[in-house]
N, C-alpha and C positions, 0 to 999 in steps of 0.2 A: 370421391376421386380427389387425390391429394392435388393441391394446387401447385402448379409448376412455377418456379422462380424464373424471373426474366433478368437476364444479365444485362447490366449497362455497363458501357465502356467508359473507363475513368475520363475524365476531362484533363487534356494534356496541359502542361504548364504553360506552353506557349499560348494556347486557346485561351486558358484562364487569363493571362496577361494581355490578350489582343488588344490593341489601341483602337482608336476611333476609325470608322470607316474612312476610306480613302477620299480626298476632296476632287470632286470632278472639276473639269475644266471651267464649266460655267460658275461653280462655286468659288473657285479660286479667283476668277476674273472680277467677281461680284465683291469678294473681300477686297481686291486691289483698289477697285473704283472706289468703295466707301472710304478707304484710308488714304485716298489721294488729297492733296490741297494745292490750292493755285500758287501759293508762295514757293512749294517745292518744286512745281512745275516751272517756274520762272528760273530758279536756281539751277535745275538740271539743263534748261535750255542754254543757260551761259556756258554750261559746260559741253554742250555740242548736242544734247539729246534732241531727237526728233519727235514730233507727233506722229501717230497717236501716242499719248501717255497720259497716266493719272497724277503722278507726282507723289509716288509713296515713299516714305523715309526709308533709311537703310535699317533703322531700328524696327520698324513694322515688317519689313522683309525677314529680317532675322527671326522675328516671332513666327511668321509664316512657314520659314525653313524649318524650325523646330517642330512644328505641328505636321508639317508633310513628311519630314525625312528626306529619303531618296526615292524619287518616282520619276522614272526616265520617260515613260510613256507620257505622263504629264508634262514634262520638260518639254518634249518635242512639240506637243500641242500648244504650250505657251509660246514658244519661240514663233510658231507659225501664225500667231494672231498679229505680229509685227508691232505690238504694243511694247513700247519701251521698258515699263515697271515689269511687264510679264517676261520679257527677254532676260532681264537681270535677275529675275527668279528662276527662271529655267536654267541659268549657268550654276546655280547654287544647289539645285535639287538633281541635276543630271547624274547619271551613274558613269563614272568614267570608264568602267569595264564595258559598257555598252555603246558608248559614244562611237559613231562612225568616223573615219577619216574625212569622208565626203560632207558630214555635217560640221566638222571642226572647221573645214575650208569655208563653207558658206557662212556659219556664224562669224567667223574672223572678218569676212567682207562686210557683214551688216550691222556690226557693233556701231551705235552711234556716239554715246557719251564718251568723252575723254575719261580714262581712269578705269572704266568697266572692262576694257581689255585684260586687266589683270585677273578677273574672274575667269576668262575663256582661257587665259594662258595657264591658270592653275589647273583648270580643268583638263586641258591637253597634256600638262605635265604629269598629272596622275592617272592619265590613260595609258594603254600600251603603245600609243602611237607619237608620245612626246617628242622623242629625238627625231623621228623620221619627219615630223611635221616642221620641226625647227629647220632642219636642213632643206626641206622643198621650200618653205616660205622665204628662207634667205636667198634662194636661187630664183624665186618668182620675178617675173615682170610685173607683176600686180602690185601696186604701192600698198594697198591695204594689207596683204599677205606679208611684205617685207617688214611693214611696221609691226605687224603681230608677233613676227619672229622673235623681236628683242624681248618682249616681256616673257615669252615661252622660255627663251633661253635663261633668263633670269630666274625662272622658278626651277627649271631643271638643275641649276647650279646649286640650288638650295636643298633639293629633295632627292634627287637622283644620284645615288652613290655609285652606281655602275658604270656612267661615263667617265672616262679618264680625265684627269686635269688639263691633259695636253690639248684636248679639243677646246676647252674653255680658253687656253693660253693662246691659241691661234685665234680665237674670237676677239680677245683683247687686242691683237694687232690690227684686226679688221676695224675695230671700233676706233682705234688710234688714228687710222689713215683716212676715215671717212665721216666722223662724227661731226665735224663742222660743215660738210658739203652736203650731208643727207637732208631729206626732207624734215620738216618740222615734227611730225608724228614719229617718225623714224629716229630722229634725234633724240626725242624724249625717251624713247624705249632703250636706245643705246646707253645713256647716262644711267638709267635704272639698272640695266644688265651689267654695267661696269660696277656699280655698287654691289650688286648681289654677287658677282663672281668674285669679287674682292672679301666675301665673306665665307667662301668654300673652304679653303686651306690656308696654313700659313704662307705657302709658296704663292698662291694667288692673290693673297693679300698684298704681298710685297710687290707682285707684278701689276697689279690694278692699281695701286697707289701710285706707282711710278707713272703709269699711263695717265693716270688723272693728273698728275703734276705736269707732265709734259703737254698734255692738251689744254690745259687751262680751263676757264670757265665756260659753260655750255649754255648757250642763249636758246631758250625755248619760249615761243609765244603761247601763253595759256589763255589767251582771250580776254573776256571781260570777267576774269575771276581774281582771286586773291592767291592763286596756287603760285608757288615759287619753284624753281629748278634746284634741286639739292646740289651742293657742291661735293663731288665724289669723294674726294681725298679725305676731308674732315668727317664725312658721314661714314666711311669705312672704318675710320679710327674709334668713332663713338660706338659703332655696332659691335665691334671685338671688345671694347671696354665692357659693354652691357652684357654680352655672352659671358665673358670671363667672370663678371661679378656674379652671374648665376650658376658658374662652375661648369660651363658647357665648353667642349673642346674649340668650337668655332660657331660663328652665328648660324651658319647651315645647320648643324647639328641641333641648335636651339629651336631652329624652325621646324625641323623634323619631329621634334618632342611635343609640337602644338598641333592643335585642331587645325585642319585645312583652312586658309585664308578665305576659301570661297563661303565658308558658313560662320566663320568667326567675325567676319568684317562686314 
């Protein structure tokens, strides 16, 4: 009897190039714990981070982000550990297409360390809910949500071309009227949003620079850190000079051409 040939399915290119197996929550937490240092914990604590935390450098987090890629299920699990380093990693590997509005609200309220709100703002801005969340958070009676609104507005001004400039122009008026009377965290966010809006278009550059000049220096208490509050007017000027030197039509156009700040920083 003649031997019958057995057919073999060809291995797909995607299967042949399959990367390493997904990291489990336990494996990820173990990697974070091993990478933590006492000195980094002290530094993060000065910036407002709360225990529990391991003290993992941002350079190490970036390495983990490259290893993990996008893993929304893991991101949710990491956030629910309440560990500071796990939560920062969660914001970096979460999928903007899958993040729920309720999760954005919850995460905005639970962020601890100053500056990390930029990661959540970028995540929200990259999601389908960015503009809606900005409007809701601005109108909220919750201090944490109002403070989170301004970094989000800044990111929207840089990456969302669908929103009309008029919306940002109205927000410039709100910044001018209330920046010096706002809470410390909201004041810091307003100043950064003012700078970001000033990089969106030539018209908004002019309007934001005028607001910065009329408003004057903005005082923000950065606690026991070396952080300084940028002077919005000169910063906008430098931002445009850098973008023009790189042949971009605006600082916002330059930002849209780059990797998301969630994963690059």
